N, C-alpha and C positions, 0 to 999 in steps of 0.2 A: 888618173893622177891621184896621188895620195899625199896627205900632209900628216906629219907626226908631230904631236904636241906633248911636251913633257911638262908636267905640273905637279905641285904638291897638293892642289885642291882636289877634293873628291870629284869623280866623273859626273855625278848627277848635277852638281852645281855648274860645272864647266860646260856640260852639254847644252844647256840653255843659253849660255853666253857666246858660244862659238858661231852660230849662224849670223847673228847681227854683226859680229866683228868682221866676218868674211864679207858680208854685204857692204860694210863700210870701206873695205879695201878694194874689192872688185864686185860691183853690183850684179854683173852678168854671170858670175861663177856660182853654180848650184852646190849646195851642201847636201849630198844624198845619203850618206851612210856614216854615222858616228859610232865607233865602238872602241872599247879598250883593247890594249894589247893582249890582255888575258882572254878576252872574248875571241880575238883574232886567232890566237894560238889554239883555243878550244875548238874553233870551227875547222882549223886546218888539220887537227889530229883526231877529230871525232870518229872518223872511219876506223882508224887503228885502235882507238879505245873501245869501240863497239866490238871489234874483232877479238880483242883481248878479254873483254867481259864474257863473250861467248865461249872462248877457250877455258876460262876459269869455271864457268857453269858446267861445261861438258866434262872438264877435269874433275869437278866435284861429283858429278854423276858417276864417272868412272870409279872414283874412290868408293862411293857408296855401293855400287854394284860389286866391286871387288870385296868389300867388307861383308856384304850379304852372302856372296858366293863362298868365301872362306868360312863364314859362320856355318853355312849349310854343310860344307864338306867336313868341318870339324864335328858338328853335331852328328852327322852320319857315322863318322869314325868312332865317336864315343858310344853311339848306340850299338855298333857292331862289336865293340870291345867291352861291353857291359860285364860279361861273365869274367873276363880277364881282370878287369878293374876290381870286381868283387873278390876274386881270389887273392889279388894283391893286398886288398884291405883286410881280408880275413887272415892273411899271413903276417899282418902287422904294419903294412904301409900306412904312413900318416897321410892326412888329407893334403898337406902341403906337398908331399911327394907325388900324389896323384895329380894335383893341380899342375905341378911342374912337368909331369910326364906329358900331359896334353898340350900345355903351352909350349913345350920344347918342340913338339911336332909343328905347331903353327909357326914358331920362330924359324925353324929350318926351312919351311916353305917360303916365308917372307925374305929371309936372307938369300935364298937361291934366286928369288925374283929380283932382288936388288942387285945381286952379283951379275945377273944376266942383263939387267936394264941399264946399269951405270955405264958400262963401256959403250953401249949403243947410244946413250944420251951424250956421252963425251964425243963420240964420232959424229953424231948428227948436229952437234952444237953450231958449227960454222954455217950450216945450211939455214938456220933460223936467226943468225946473227943480226940481220938487217931489221928484224922485228923487235929486237931487244933494245931498250933505252936505259942507259946507265948500268948495264950488266954485261959482263963478258960472256961470250958463247960457251966457254968452258969454265964457268965460275964454280969452283969446287965447293965453296961454302954453301952456295944455294943448292947444289946437288946433294951435298951431305945433309942439309936440312930437309930436303924432300925425302931422302932415304930414311931419315929418322922419323918423319911423319908417317911414312908408309909402314915402317916397323911398328910404330905405336898403334896405327889403325889395325894392323894385323893382330897385335896382341889384344886389342879391344874386341876384335871380332871373335877371337878364340876364348876370351875370358868367360863368357856365360856357359858354353859347353864344358869348359874345364871345371868351372865352379860346380856345375850340375853333377859332373862325374865325381868330384871330390866329396860332395855332400850326399852321395847316393847311399841309401841304407844297404848294408852288406848282405843281409838275408834276401832282400828283394833282388839284388844284383846276382846272387848265386842261383836263385830259383827262377830267374827270368826265362831261361831256355827250356 
């Protein structure tokens, strides 16, 4: 049996007054568990919130791993193209052009990943619809936000190798091989 009490008084002051009031009305009725509605909701949704926290943590790890992997691939590509970059710079390419050359490759990879992942996310949305609270399974605003975040992470991962390539001394780039 449960009793719901609505009051404007804070719970801490009411908690002490409830058991004596119940004893006054029914002396044999035990008052076992007093909690607020917020606590009751928190208890009933604790499992789902823990699951969502784990998903966020693992999603964060996945983004970090993707960032590290893309940084490594871009660094390797820059190292392989050192002489080409040196020739471009010797022929008059500006640092901003070299920077854009490398970042464009990273951006092409990221856009390809988003282009492949977005239809999959839209198709898989209804399957996880029961886990979403206050969010439609095919919420395009959220998906667009996630795509923008992934593109920004990809550009961040490629920024250091691209900057390194753009600031490479021309002579050392040409004599490396």
